[in-house]
N, C-alpha and C positions, 0 to 999 in steps of 0.2 A: 287394508282397512278401507281405502277409498273405493276399491272394487266392490266390497261388501255393501257399503252405504249406497253406491250407485245401483246395485242390484235391488236393494230394498226400496229405493226411490222409484225405480222402474215398475216394480210390482205394485207399489202404492198408486202410481199414476194410472196403470192399467186397470186396477180395481175401481178407481174413481171414474174412469171412462166407461166402465161397465154399467149399463142401464139399470139392471136389476139391483145392484148394490146401492146406487145413489137413491133409487126410488124407495127401496126398503128402509134406508137410513132416514129419508125425509118423512116417510109415513110413520116410522117409529117415533121420531121427534114430535110429529103432529099429534099422534095418539097419546103419547106419554109426555104431554106438554108441561105438566106440573114438575116432573123430575128434571126435564131438560132446561126449563126456565130457572129453576132453583139452582141447578149446577152452573149455569152460564152467567146469570145476572145477580145472584144473591151474594152479599158480602161476607161469605164464610171463608174460613181458613181451609187450607188443603187437608189438614187432619180431620176437620169437621166434615168436609165433603166426602172423604173416604169413609168415615163412620156412617154418614147418611146413606152412601151407596150400599154399605154392608147391612144396614138396617132395613133396606127396601125389601118388601115381600115379593117374591117371584111369582108372577102370574103368567102362565103360558098364553092366555087369551090376549092380554094387552101387549106382551113382549114379543110374541112370535106369530100367532094366528091372525090377529087383526092387521098388523103391518104387512103380512104376507098377502092377505086378501086385497088390501088397498093397492099394493104394488102390482099384483096380478091383474087387478081391474084397470090400473093405470096403463100397464103394458099392452094388455089384450083388448080391453073395451074401448079405450080412448081412440085408437085408430078407426074403429067402426063408427064411433060418435062423430069423429072428424069427417068421415066419409058421408054420413047422413047429412051433416051440416053443409058440406060442399054440394050435395045433390039438391038440397032445399034452396041453397044460395043460387045454383044454376037455374033452377026452375022459376023462382019468384023474383029474386032481387037482381040477378044479372041482366034480365030483359030490360028492366027499367034503366039500369046503368047504360046498356047499349043504346037505348032510345035517347037518353040524355047526351051521350057522346055524339050520336048522329045529328041531333039538333044543334049541338055546339059546332060541328063541322059545317052545317048549312049556314049558320050565322056568320061563321068566319069567312065562308065563300062569298056571301053577300057583301060583307064589309070589304073584302079584297076587290070585288067588282066596283063598289063605290069609290074606293081609293084610286083604282085605275082610271075611272071616268074623270075624277078630280085632277089626276095627273095630266090626262090628255087636254083638258080645258086649260090647265095652267101652262102646258107646253106651248099652246098657240099664243098665249099672252107673253110668254117668255121669248118666243121667236121675234115678236114685234119689238119688244124691248131690246133684244140683241141687235136688230137692224139699226135702231136708233143709236145704240152704243157704238156699233161699228162705224157709223158715219162720224160720230164725235171723235172716235179714235183715229180715223183717217185724217181728219182736220188736225188732230193733235200730232200725228206722225209728220205732217208737213212742217209743223212748227219745230218738231223734234229734229228733223233733218238739218235745219239751219243751226240748231244748237249743237248737233253732232259735228258740223263743219268747224264751229268755234272750238269745240272740245278737241278735235284733231290737231288744230293749230297749237292749242295749249299742251297737247301730248308731245308734239315735236319739241316744244320748249322743255318739257319735263324730261324727254329723252336726252337732250343735250346736257341738262343738269345732272341726270343719272350717270352719263358717261364721265362727266367731271368727278362726280362722287365716287364712281368705281375706281378712277385713277387714284383719288385720295385714299380710297379704301385699300387699294393694293399697297400704297406706301405705308398705310397704317398696319397692314398685315405683316409687311417686312419688319417694321419696327416692333410689332408684337412678337414676331419670331425671335428677334434679337433679345427682347426682354424676357421671353420664355426661356431662351438659352441661358441668360444670366440668372434667371430664377432657378433653373435646374442646377446650375453650378453652385449657387448659394445653398440650395436644398441639399446637394451632395456634401458640401462642406459642413452644413449643419448636422447631417446624418453622421458624418465622421466624428464631429465634435460630440454628438450625443453618445456615439459608441465609446469614444474616449472617456466621456464623463461616467458612463455606465461601468467601464473597466476600472476607473479610479474609485468609484463608489464601492465596487466589489472588493478592490484591494483594501480600501479603508475598512470595510466590514470585516474582511479577513484579519487585518491588523488588530482591529478592536477585539475580535473573537479570540485571537492568539494572546493578546494582552490579558484579556479576562481569564483565559485558560491558565496563563502563567501566574496570575494573581491567585486564582483558586488553588493551583498546585503549590504555590508558596504557603498559602494558608493551611493547606492539607499537611505539608511538610512541617510547618510550625506546630500544628496540632499534634502530629505524630511525635515530634521531639518533646513537646510538653508532656504527652502521655508517657513516653519512654522515661523522661526525667522523674515523673511521678512514680512510675513502676520501679525505677532504680532506687528512689528514696524509700519506697515501701519495702523493696527487697533488702536494702541496707539495714533498715530498721528491723526487719525479720531476722537478718543475719546476726545483728547485734543481740537481739533477744535470744536466738539460738546459742550464740557464744556464751552469753550470761548463764543460760540454762546449763550448758555443757560445763562451764567453770564451776557452777554450783554443784552439779552432779559429781565433778571430779573432787571437789572439796569434801562432799559427802562420802565419796568412795575412800578418800584419804582417811577421814575420820573413822569410817567403818573398818578400814585396814588397820589403823592404830588400835581400835578397840579389839579387833580380832587378834592382833599381835599380843596385846595385853592378855586377852583370854587364853591364847595359845601358851604364853609364858606361864600363866597361872596353871593351865592344864598340865604343862610339862612338869612344873614344880610339884603339883599334886600327884602326877604319875610317878615322879621320882620318889616322892614320899611313900606312895603306895608300894612301889617296888622295894624300897628299903624295908617297909613294914612287913611286906610279904617275905622278903629275904630273912628278916629276923625270925618271923614265925616259922619259916621252913627250917631254919637252923635249930630253933627250939624243938620243933617237931622231930627233926632228925636226931637231936640229942636225946629226947625222950625215948625215941625208938631204939637208939643205941643203948641207952641205959636199960630199957626193958629187955632188949636182947641179951645184954650182959647178965642181967638178973636171972633170966631164964636159963642160960647156960650154966650158971653157978649152981642152981638148984638141981639141974639135970645131972651134973657131975657128982 
């Protein structure tokens, strides 16, 4: 995607650099100034601007031919106009400019001459003043020589004082070295103490963190035990309910069994009655058949 955007950007920049495209765009905006001003500076919404563009009547004269003529004139006629202006400028105006420059140079040359003369005149006056100043300085130098002798004597005294001060300075440097050694030793002990303190603080933080961990673990264990107790109580209650339900079901089963036994006994009694009745009926039927058979045989004989 980045390569695509870069390619579009390069194409757009090359189009902008193109003389014909820029000139055509500028001429189109200038000729169709009403449309361009309305689109750029009017407080319309984007939808209204789109509708306005759709409603514009296309005219090839204003949109294509006039901008093309203006751009072609700008590209091809302007260089000739610039050339004519340059020729006219060289013929009429440049001569006056050259004259004015020449006059200016002459005036500057004359001013430089006057300045050089003034400098020469002032230099003679300065030489005289310098001679007077040199005489005064020579007199002053003699006085200064005497002062220098006095200063040399004072310098000898200062040198002696400096030698004494150097001796004292050497003693002070030795004492400073001793003090620096003591300071380094104290600094080393202080560093050791700071390291020990840091170790102790680390151990303290570790102990505190371990204590906090144990406390949190205890709380977690306590919470787990409480949850398990709650779960056990709930389970025991559920078991008791199940036991009660099972006992109730067993009692119901016993009742149904007793009812079934009673119904079975009744059925057995009824079956036995039915069997007896069927046996009696069978016996009666057999007797009737027997009697009928006997009666038939008697008639046949």
